[in-house]
Every structure is written in C-alpha cells, then in structure tokens.
N, CA, C and O atoms as a GROMACS GRO file, in nm:
protein
  444
    1MET      N    1  -3.730   2.344   0.975
    1MET     CA    2  -3.760   2.394   1.109
    1MET      C    3  -3.831   2.527   1.094
    1MET      O    4  -3.774   2.622   1.040
    2ASP      N    5  -3.953   2.535   1.141
    2ASP     CA    6  -4.035   2.654   1.122
    2ASP      C    7  -3.981   2.778   1.192
    2ASP      O    8  -3.988   2.888   1.137
    3ASP      N    9  -3.928   2.762   1.312
    3ASP     CA   10  -3.880   2.877   1.387
    3ASP      C   11  -3.728   2.883   1.388
    3ASP      O   12  -3.667   2.914   1.491
    4ALA      N   13  -3.666   2.854   1.276
    4ALA     CA   14  -3.520   2.853   1.265
    4ALA      C   15  -3.463   2.992   1.290
    4ALA      O   16  -3.520   3.092   1.247
    5PRO      N   17  -3.351   2.998   1.361
    5PRO     CA   18  -3.285   3.126   1.384
    5PRO      C   19  -3.222   3.178   1.254
    5PRO      O   20  -3.210   3.105   1.156
    6GLU      N   21  -3.184   3.304   1.256
    6GLU     CA   22  -3.118   3.364   1.139
    6GLU      C   23  -2.973   3.324   1.130
    6GLU      O   24  -2.914   3.328   1.022
    7LYS      N   25  -2.914   3.286   1.244
    7LYS     CA   26  -2.774   3.246   1.242
    7LYS      C   27  -2.752   3.126   1.332
    7LYS      O   28  -2.824   3.103   1.429
    8VAL      N   29  -2.649   3.050   1.297
    8VAL     CA   30  -2.604   2.937   1.377
    8VAL      C   31  -2.453   2.954   1.394
    8VAL      O   32  -2.394   3.046   1.338
    9PHE      N   33  -2.391   2.865   1.471
    9PHE     CA   34  -2.252   2.886   1.509
    9PHE      C   35  -2.167   2.762   1.485
    9PHE      O   36  -2.213   2.648   1.500
   10LYS      N   37  -2.042   2.787   1.447
   10LYS     CA   38  -1.944   2.679   1.432
   10LYS      C   39  -1.826   2.710   1.520
   10LYS      O   40  -1.770   2.820   1.516
   11ILE      N   41  -1.787   2.613   1.601
   11ILE     CA   42  -1.670   2.626   1.687
   11ILE      C   43  -1.553   2.562   1.614
   11ILE      O   44  -1.559   2.446   1.573
   12LEU      N   45  -1.448   2.640   1.597
   12LEU     CA   46  -1.331   2.593   1.523
   12LEU      C   47  -1.205   2.600   1.609
   12LEU      O   48  -1.189   2.692   1.690
   13ARG      N   49  -1.119   2.504   1.591
   13ARG     CA   50  -0.986   2.512   1.649
   13ARG      C   51  -0.906   2.608   1.560
   13ARG      O   52  -0.941   2.628   1.444
   14PRO      N   53  -0.798   2.667   1.614
   14PRO     CA   54  -0.722   2.764   1.535
   14PRO      C   55  -0.677   2.711   1.398
   14PRO      O   56  -0.685   2.784   1.299
   15ALA      N   57  -0.630   2.588   1.392
   15ALA     CA   58  -0.585   2.532   1.264
   15ALA      C   59  -0.700   2.518   1.165
   15ALA      O   60  -0.681   2.534   1.045
   16GLU      N   61  -0.819   2.487   1.215
   16GLU     CA   62  -0.937   2.474   1.129
   16GLU      C   63  -0.978   2.611   1.074
   16GLU      O   64  -1.013   2.624   0.957
   17HIS      N   65  -0.972   2.711   1.160
   17HIS     CA   66  -1.004   2.847   1.114
   17HIS      C   67  -0.903   2.893   1.009
   17HIS      O   68  -0.940   2.960   0.913
   18ALA      N   69  -0.777   2.856   1.027
   18ALA     CA   70  -0.673   2.891   0.930
   18ALA      C   71  -0.703   2.830   0.793
   18ALA      O   72  -0.676   2.892   0.691
   19VAL      N   73  -0.757   2.708   0.790
   19VAL     CA   74  -0.795   2.644   0.664
   19VAL      C   75  -0.901   2.727   0.592
   19VAL      O   76  -0.889   2.752   0.472
   20LEU      N   77  -1.002   2.770   0.665
   20LEU     CA   78  -1.108   2.853   0.605
   20LEU      C   79  -1.050   2.982   0.550
   20LEU      O   80  -1.084   3.023   0.439
   21GLU      N   81  -0.964   3.047   0.626
   21GLU     CA   82  -0.906   3.173   0.581
   21GLU      C   83  -0.812   3.153   0.462
   21GLU      O   84  -0.812   3.234   0.369
   22ARG      N   85  -0.734   3.048   0.463
   22ARG     CA   86  -0.636   3.027   0.357
   22ARG      C   87  -0.699   2.977   0.226
   22ARG      O   88  -0.664   3.024   0.118
   23TYR      N   89  -0.792   2.882   0.237
   23TYR     CA   90  -0.846   2.817   0.118
   23TYR      C   91  -0.986   2.864   0.078
   23TYR      O   92  -1.037   2.826  -0.027
   24GLY      N   93  -1.048   2.947   0.162
   24GLY     CA   94  -1.180   2.999   0.128
   24GLY      C   95  -1.292   2.898   0.143
   24GLY      O   96  -1.398   2.914   0.084
   25ARG      N   97  -1.268   2.793   0.221
   25ARG     CA   98  -1.370   2.692   0.249
   25ARG      C   99  -1.320   2.603   0.362
   25ARG      O  100  -1.200   2.585   0.381
   26PHE      N  101  -1.414   2.549   0.436
   26PHE     CA  102  -1.380   2.454   0.542
   26PHE      C  103  -1.482   2.342   0.535
   26PHE      O  104  -1.600   2.363   0.561
   27ALA      N  105  -1.435   2.222   0.500
   27ALA     CA  106  -1.524   2.108   0.480
   27ALA      C  107  -1.552   2.032   0.608
   27ALA      O  108  -1.632   1.938   0.609
   28GLY      N  109  -1.486   2.070   0.717
   28GLY     CA  110  -1.517   2.009   0.845
   28GLY      C  111  -1.398   1.951   0.918
   28GLY      O  112  -1.292   1.928   0.861
   29SER      N  113  -1.421   1.928   1.046
   29SER     CA  114  -1.322   1.865   1.132
   29SER      C  115  -1.321   1.714   1.105
   29SER      O  116  -1.405   1.665   1.030
   30PRO      N  117  -1.228   1.641   1.164
   30PRO     CA  118  -1.233   1.495   1.149
   30PRO      C  119  -1.367   1.436   1.194
   30PRO      O  120  -1.418   1.342   1.132
   31ASP      N  121  -1.425   1.490   1.301
   31ASP     CA  122  -1.557   1.442   1.345
   31ASP      C  123  -1.664   1.471   1.240
   31ASP      O  124  -1.750   1.387   1.213
   32ASP      N  125  -1.658   1.590   1.182
   32ASP     CA  126  -1.754   1.626   1.077
   32ASP      C  127  -1.741   1.532   0.957
   32ASP      O  128  -1.840   1.482   0.904
   33GLU      N  129  -1.616   1.510   0.916
   33GLU     CA  130  -1.592   1.423   0.800
   33GLU      C  131  -1.642   1.282   0.827
   33GLU      O  132  -1.700   1.218   0.739
   34ARG      N  133  -1.621   1.233   0.948
   34ARG     CA  134  -1.668   1.099   0.986
   34ARG      C  135  -1.820   1.090   0.977
   34ARG      O  136  -1.874   0.989   0.931
   35ASP      N  137  -1.889   1.196   1.021
   35ASP     CA  138  -2.035   1.195   1.026
   35ASP      C  139  -2.101   1.236   0.894
   35ASP      O  140  -2.221   1.216   0.877
   36GLY      N  141  -2.024   1.294   0.802
   36GLY     CA  142  -2.077   1.329   0.671
   36GLY      C  143  -2.143   1.465   0.664
   36GLY      O  144  -2.210   1.496   0.565
   37PHE      N  145  -2.125   1.547   0.766
   37PHE     CA  146  -2.179   1.683   0.766
   37PHE      C  147  -2.100   1.768   0.866
   37PHE      O  148  -2.030   1.714   0.952
   38VAL      N  149  -2.113   1.899   0.853
   38VAL     CA  150  -2.047   1.991   0.945
   38VAL      C  151  -2.142   2.016   1.063
   38VAL      O  152  -2.255   2.062   1.044
   39HIS      N  153  -2.096   1.984   1.182
   39HIS     CA  154  -2.174   2.005   1.304
   39HIS      C  155  -2.179   2.154   1.338
   39HIS      O  156  -2.076   2.220   1.345
   40LEU      N  157  -2.298   2.206   1.358
   40LEU     CA  158  -2.318   2.345   1.397
   40LEU      C  159  -2.402   2.346   1.524
   40LEU      O  160  -2.452   2.243   1.567
   41SER      N  161  -2.416   2.464   1.584
   41SER     CA  162  -2.496   2.479   1.706
   41SER      C  163  -2.578   2.606   1.698
   41SER      O  164  -2.539   2.703   1.634
   42THR      N  165  -2.692   2.604   1.765
   42THR     CA  166  -2.767   2.728   1.784
   42THR      C  167  -2.701   2.804   1.898
   42THR      O  168  -2.614   2.752   1.967
   43ARG      N  169  -2.744   2.927   1.916
   43ARG     CA  170  -2.693   3.009   2.025
   43ARG      C  171  -2.705   2.934   2.159
   43ARG      O  172  -2.611   2.933   2.238
   44GLU      N  173  -2.819   2.872   2.181
   44GLU     CA  174  -2.844   2.802   2.307
   44GLU      C  175  -2.764   2.673   2.321
   44GLU      O  176  -2.747   2.623   2.433
   45GLN      N  177  -2.714   2.619   2.212
   45GLN     CA  178  -2.641   2.492   2.216
   45GLN      C  179  -2.490   2.509   2.225
   45GLN      O  180  -2.419   2.412   2.252
   46VAL      N  181  -2.439   2.630   2.202
   46VAL     CA  182  -2.294   2.651   2.198
   46VAL      C  183  -2.227   2.609   2.329
   46VAL      O  184  -2.127   2.537   2.326
   47ALA      N  185  -2.280   2.651   2.443
   47ALA     CA  186  -2.218   2.618   2.572
   47ALA      C  187  -2.209   2.466   2.592
   47ALA      O  188  -2.106   2.416   2.638
   48GLY      N  189  -2.314   2.393   2.557
   48GLY     CA  190  -2.312   2.248   2.570
   48GLY      C  191  -2.212   2.183   2.477
   48GLY      O  192  -2.146   2.086   2.513
   49THR      N  193  -2.202   2.237   2.356
   49THR     CA  194  -2.105   2.184   2.259
   49THR      C  195  -1.963   2.209   2.307
   49THR      O  196  -1.878   2.120   2.297
   50LEU      N  197  -1.937   2.328   2.360
   50LEU     CA  198  -1.804   2.358   2.415
   50LEU      C  199  -1.771   2.262   2.529
   50LEU      O  200  -1.660   2.208   2.535
   51ALA      N  201  -1.866   2.241   2.618
   51ALA     CA  202  -1.844   2.154   2.735
   51ALA      C  203  -1.824   2.008   2.696
   51ALA      O  204  -1.747   1.937   2.761
   52LYS      N  205  -1.891   1.964   2.592
   52LYS     CA  206  -1.882   1.823   2.553
   52LYS      C  207  -1.760   1.791   2.465
   52LYS      O  208  -1.699   1.686   2.480
   53HIS      N  209  -1.725   1.884   2.375
   53HIS     CA  210  -1.624   1.851   2.274
   53HIS      C  211  -1.494   1.933   2.281
   53HIS      O  212  -1.398   1.898   2.213
   54PHE      N  213  -1.490   2.040   2.360
   54PHE     CA  214  -1.375   2.129   2.354
   54PHE      C  215  -1.317   2.163   2.492
   54PHE      O  216  -1.251   2.266   2.506
   55VAL      N  217  -1.340   2.080   2.592
   55VAL     CA  218  -1.291   2.107   2.728
   55VAL      C  219  -1.140   2.126   2.728
   55VAL      O  220  -1.066   2.043   2.676
   56GLY      N  221  -1.095   2.235   2.788
   56GLY     CA  222  -0.953   2.262   2.804
   56GLY      C  223  -0.883   2.314   2.681
   56GLY      O  224  -0.764   2.344   2.686
   57GLU      N  225  -0.954   2.327   2.570
   57GLU     CA  226  -0.890   2.377   2.448
   57GLU      C  227  -0.882   2.529   2.451
   57GLU      O  228  -0.971   2.596   2.503
   58LYS      N  229  -0.776   2.582   2.396
   58LYS     CA  230  -0.751   2.726   2.398
   58LYS      C  231  -0.767   2.786   2.259
   58LYS      O  232  -0.759   2.717   2.157
   59ASP      N  233  -0.790   2.916   2.257
   59ASP     CA  234  -0.792   2.995   2.132
   59ASP      C  235  -0.896   2.947   2.031
   59ASP      O  236  -0.874   2.957   1.910
   60LEU      N  237  -1.006   2.895   2.080
   60LEU     CA  238  -1.112   2.851   1.989
   60LEU      C  239  -1.174   2.972   1.919
   60LEU      O  240  -1.179   3.082   1.974
   61VAL      N  241  -1.220   2.949   1.798
   61VAL     CA  242  -1.286   3.053   1.719
   61VAL      C  243  -1.432   3.012   1.703
   61VAL      O  244  -1.462   2.902   1.658
   62VAL      N  245  -1.523   3.102   1.739
   62VAL     CA  246  -1.666   3.076   1.721
   62VAL      C  247  -1.715   3.171   1.612
   62VAL      O  248  -1.709   3.293   1.627
   63LEU      N  249  -1.763   3.113   1.504
   63LEU     CA  250  -1.814   3.192   1.392
   63LEU      C  251  -1.966   3.188   1.390
   63LEU      O  252  -2.028   3.084   1.408
   64ALA      N  253  -2.025   3.305   1.366
   64ALA     CA  254  -2.169   3.314   1.341
   64ALA      C  255  -2.188   3.295   1.192
   64ALA      O  256  -2.119   3.359   1.112
   65LEU      N  257  -2.280   3.209   1.154
   65LEU     CA  258  -2.304   3.176   1.013
   65LEU      C  259  -2.448   3.206   0.976
   65LEU      O  260  -2.539   3.184   1.056
   66SER      N  261  -2.468   3.256   0.856
   66SER     CA  262  -2.601   3.289   0.806
   66SER      C  263  -2.677   3.163   0.765
   66SER      O  264  -2.632   3.088   0.679
   67VAL      N  265  -2.792   3.143   0.827
   67VAL     CA  266  -2.878   3.030   0.790
   67VAL      C  267  -2.924   3.045   0.645
   67VAL      O  268  -2.925   2.948   0.570
   68ALA      N  269  -2.962   3.166   0.607
   68ALA     CA  270  -3.011   3.191   0.471
   68ALA      C  271  -2.904   3.159   0.366
   68ALA      O  272  -2.936   3.106   0.260
   69ALA      N  273  -2.778   3.190   0.396
   69ALA     CA  274  -2.670   3.167   0.300
   69ALA      C  275  -2.644   3.018   0.277
   69ALA      O  276  -2.587   2.980   0.175
   70MET      N  277  -2.684   2.934   0.370
   70MET     CA  278  -2.663   2.790   0.356
   70MET      C  279  -2.771   2.723   0.274
   70MET      O  280  -2.749   2.615   0.219
   71GLY      N  281  -2.885   2.784   0.264
   71GLY     CA  282  -2.994   2.728   0.183
   71GLY      C  283  -3.030   2.587   0.222
   71GLY      O  284  -3.035   2.553   0.340
   72ASP      N  285  -3.054   2.503   0.121
   72ASP     CA  286  -3.097   2.365   0.143
   72ASP      C  287  -2.987   2.274   0.196
   72ASP      O  288  -3.013   2.160   0.236
   73ALA      N  289  -2.862   2.325   0.198
   73ALA     CA  290  -2.752   2.244   0.251
   73ALA      C  291  -2.760   2.231   0.403
   73ALA      O  292  -2.694   2.145   0.462
   74LEU      N  293  -2.841   2.316   0.467
   74LEU     CA  294  -2.858   2.312   0.612
   74LEU      C  295  -2.980   2.228   0.648
   74LEU      O  296  -3.090   2.252   0.597
   75ARG      N  297  -2.959   2.131   0.734
   75ARG     CA  298  -3.070   2.046   0.780
   75ARG      C  299  -3.073   2.046   0.933
   75ARG      O  300  -2.969   2.054   0.999
   76TRP      N  301  -3.194   2.037   0.986
   76TRP     CA  302  -3.213   2.030   1.132
   76TRP      C  303  -3.244   1.886   1.167
   76TRP      O  304  -3.346   1.830   1.126
   77GLU      N  305  -3.153   1.825   1.246
   77GLU     CA  306  -3.165   1.683   1.276
   77GLU      C  307  -3.146   1.657   1.425
   77GLU      O  308  -3.070   1.728   1.491
   78PRO      N  309  -3.216   1.556   1.478
   78PRO     CA  310  -3.203   1.526   1.620
   78PRO      C  311  -3.063   1.477   1.655
   78PRO      O  312  -3.000   1.403   1.579
   79SER      N  313  -3.017   1.520   1.771
   79SER     CA  314  -2.887   1.478   1.820
   79SER      C  315  -2.895   1.470   1.972
   79SER      O  316  -2.990   1.411   2.025
   80ARG      N  317  -2.800   1.526   2.041
   80ARG     CA  318  -2.790   1.521   2.186
   80ARG      C  319  -2.924   1.541   2.256
   80ARG      O  320  -2.985   1.647   2.242
   81GLY      N  321  -2.970   1.442   2.328
   81GLY     CA  322  -3.094   1.455   2.403
   81GLY      C  323  -3.218   1.476   2.318
   81GLY      O  324  -3.319   1.524   2.368
   82GLY      N  325  -3.210   1.442   2.190
   82GLY     CA  326  -3.325   1.460   2.101
   82GLY      C  327  -3.342   1.601   2.050
   82GLY      O  328  -3.435   1.628   1.974
   83GLN      N  329  -3.254   1.693   2.091
   83GLN     CA  330  -3.261   1.831   2.042
   83GLN      C  331  -3.231   1.833   1.893
   83GLN      O  332  -3.154   1.752   1.842
   84LEU      N  333  -3.294   1.927   1.824
   84LEU     CA  334  -3.260   1.948   1.683
   84LEU      C  335  -3.135   2.033   1.673
   84LEU      O  336  -3.126   2.140   1.732
   85PHE      N  337  -3.040   1.983   1.598
   85PHE     CA  338  -2.914   2.054   1.576
   85PHE      C  339  -2.902   2.087   1.428
   85PHE      O  340  -2.948   2.011   1.343
   86PRO      N  341  -2.839   2.201   1.396
   86PRO     CA  342  -2.814   2.235   1.257
   86PRO      C  343  -2.694   2.157   1.204
   86PRO      O  344  -2.588   2.154   1.268
   87HIS      N  345  -2.711   2.095   1.090
   87HIS     CA  346  -2.604   2.020   1.023
   87HIS      C  347  -2.591   2.073   0.881
   87HIS      O  348  -2.689   2.082   0.808
   88LEU      N  349  -2.469   2.107   0.843
   88LEU     CA  350  -2.443   2.159   0.709
   88LEU      C  351  -2.387   2.047   0.622
   88LEU      O  352  -2.281   1.991   0.652
   89TYR      N  353  -2.458   2.015   0.515
   89TYR     CA  354  -2.413   1.914   0.420
   89TYR      C  355  -2.342   1.986   0.306
   89TYR      O  356  -2.397   2.005   0.198
   90GLY      N  357  -2.219   2.024   0.335
   90GLY     CA  358  -2.137   2.100   0.242
   90GLY      C  359  -2.032   2.173   0.323
   90GLY      O  360  -2.023   2.155   0.445
   91ALA      N  361  -1.953   2.253   0.256
   91ALA     CA  362  -1.845   2.326   0.323
   91ALA      C  363  -1.891   2.463   0.371
   91ALA      O  364  -1.984   2.522   0.316
   92ILE      N  365  -1.826   2.511   0.475
   92ILE     CA  366  -1.845   2.650   0.518
   92ILE      C  367  -1.768   2.738   0.421
   92ILE      O  368  -1.649   2.714   0.395
   93LEU      N  369  -1.834   2.837   0.368
   93LEU     CA  370  -1.774   2.932   0.274
   93LEU      C  371  -1.771   3.071   0.338
   93LEU      O  372  -1.854   3.100   0.424
   94PRO      N  373  -1.677   3.156   0.297
   94PRO     CA  374  -1.672   3.291   0.353
   94PRO      C  375  -1.804   3.368   0.339
   94PRO      O  376  -1.836   3.451   0.424
   95SER      N  377  -1.880   3.342   0.234
   95SER     CA  378  -2.007   3.412   0.214
   95SER      C  379  -2.111   3.377   0.322
   95SER      O  380  -2.210   3.448   0.336
   96MET      N  381  -2.089   3.270   0.395
   96MET     CA  382  -2.181   3.230   0.502
   96MET      C  383  -2.146   3.295   0.636
   96MET      O  384  -2.230   3.302   0.726
   97VAL      N  385  -2.023   3.343   0.648
   97VAL     CA  386  -1.973   3.393   0.776
   97VAL      C  387  -2.021   3.535   0.802
   97VAL      O  388  -1.996   3.627   0.724
   98LEU      N  389  -2.091   3.550   0.914
   98LEU     CA  390  -2.138   3.682   0.957
   98LEU      C  391  -2.036   3.751   1.046
   98LEU      O  392  -2.036   3.874   1.056
   99GLY      N  393  -1.952   3.675   1.108
   99GLY     CA  394  -1.849   3.732   1.195
   99GLY      C  395  -1.807   3.634   1.303
   99GLY      O  396  -1.862   3.526   1.319
  100ARG      N  397  -1.707   3.678   1.374
  100ARG     CA  398  -1.652   3.601   1.485
  100ARG      C  399  -1.717   3.651   1.614
  100ARG      O  400  -1.738   3.771   1.630
  101VAL      N  401  -1.750   3.561   1.705
  101VAL     CA  402  -1.815   3.601   1.829
  101VAL      C  403  -1.743   3.542   1.950
  101VAL      O  404  -1.677   3.438   1.942
  102ASP      N  405  -1.757   3.612   2.061
  102ASP     CA  406  -1.705   3.564   2.189
  102ASP      C  407  -1.810   3.471   2.249
  102ASP      O  408  -1.926   3.512   2.264
  103PRO      N  409  -1.774   3.348   2.283
  103PRO     CA  410  -1.874   3.257   2.338
  103PRO      C  411  -1.947   3.313   2.460
  103PRO      O  412  -2.064   3.279   2.482
  104ALA      N  413  -1.882   3.398   2.537
  104ALA     CA  414  -1.946   3.458   2.655
  104ALA      C  415  -2.066   3.544   2.616
  104ALA      O  416  -2.160   3.559   2.694
  105GLU      N  417  -2.063   3.600   2.495
  105GLU     CA  418  -2.173   3.684   2.447
  105GLU      C  419  -2.296   3.600   2.414
  105GLU      O  420  -2.406   3.655   2.398
  106LEU      N  421  -2.281   3.471   2.402
  106LEU     CA  422  -2.392   3.384   2.363
  106LEU      C  423  -2.469   3.330   2.483
  106LEU      O  424  -2.564   3.254   2.467
  107ASP      N  425  -2.429   3.369   2.602
  107ASP     CA  426  -2.496   3.319   2.722
  107ASP      C  427  -2.635   3.376   2.743
  107ASP      O  428  -2.719   3.312   2.806
  108GLY      N  429  -2.661   3.495   2.690
  108GLY     CA  430  -2.791   3.558   2.711
  108GLY      C  431  -2.888   3.528   2.600
  108GLY      O  432  -2.854   3.456   2.506
  109PRO      N  433  -3.009   3.582   2.610
  109PRO     CA  434  -3.109   3.560   2.505
  109PRO      C  435  -3.073   3.634   2.377
  109PRO      O  436  -2.994   3.729   2.379
  110GLY      N  437  -3.130   3.592   2.268
  110GLY     CA  438  -3.108   3.659   2.140
  110GLY      C  439  -3.097   3.558   2.029
  110GLY      O  440  -3.106   3.437   2.052
  111ASP      N  441  -3.078   3.609   1.907
  111ASP     CA  442  -3.069   3.522   1.790
  111ASP      C  443  -2.925   3.499   1.755
  111ASP      O  444  -2.895   3.427   1.659
   0.00000   0.00000   0.00000
C-alpha cells in the first residue's frame, strides 16, 4: 500500500491483552486464528470494527502498533466493503507496540 499509515490498531479484550503482557507475544484471538492472521484496523476503521465485533464489551484495550516494526508480515487486503485492511501474518510483539490509546481519540483526523 503506497500511502500506508505509520501505525495501525489492534482491539484486544482484557484477557487477550494479559496474554501479550505475560508471554511477550499475542498470536491472535479465536477469529484471528481461524482466519490465519491477526486482524488490525487503521485509525479510520477502528470505530467500524468496534461496532461490528465488540458491541457491549467492556474494558477493551486499543493498541497502536508500528507498521515499520511489522515489516513484510503486514499485508493490506480487501475486507469489509472492499476496503483494504491491515492483516498481520505473525504475532504481535512488544517491540511493535507504540502505546495504548483511547478509542475516542481516534475519531478525528490524523495518523
């Protein structure tokens, strides 16, 4: 993707975030494992992902991840409505994590 952002986002349930913190890697949710890659979202896609897959869930963790740190393991593939979504073919590692973000902060423009 020529105009790829510098960061993408992963929405985690508390238990999934605990796996990353405890073991230093997160290979994905059951949905990710079924599909063979870790589902990620761009800033603009986070709200839609929350609405489609996480309705009513509490204490979700949204992590900003470095696109550069993922290297060739990150692929941009069509998904919902033909939009290109970031998919990680590998585990999320602490070295990829830029920080935790509040989903409300992602409503405006920016990278």
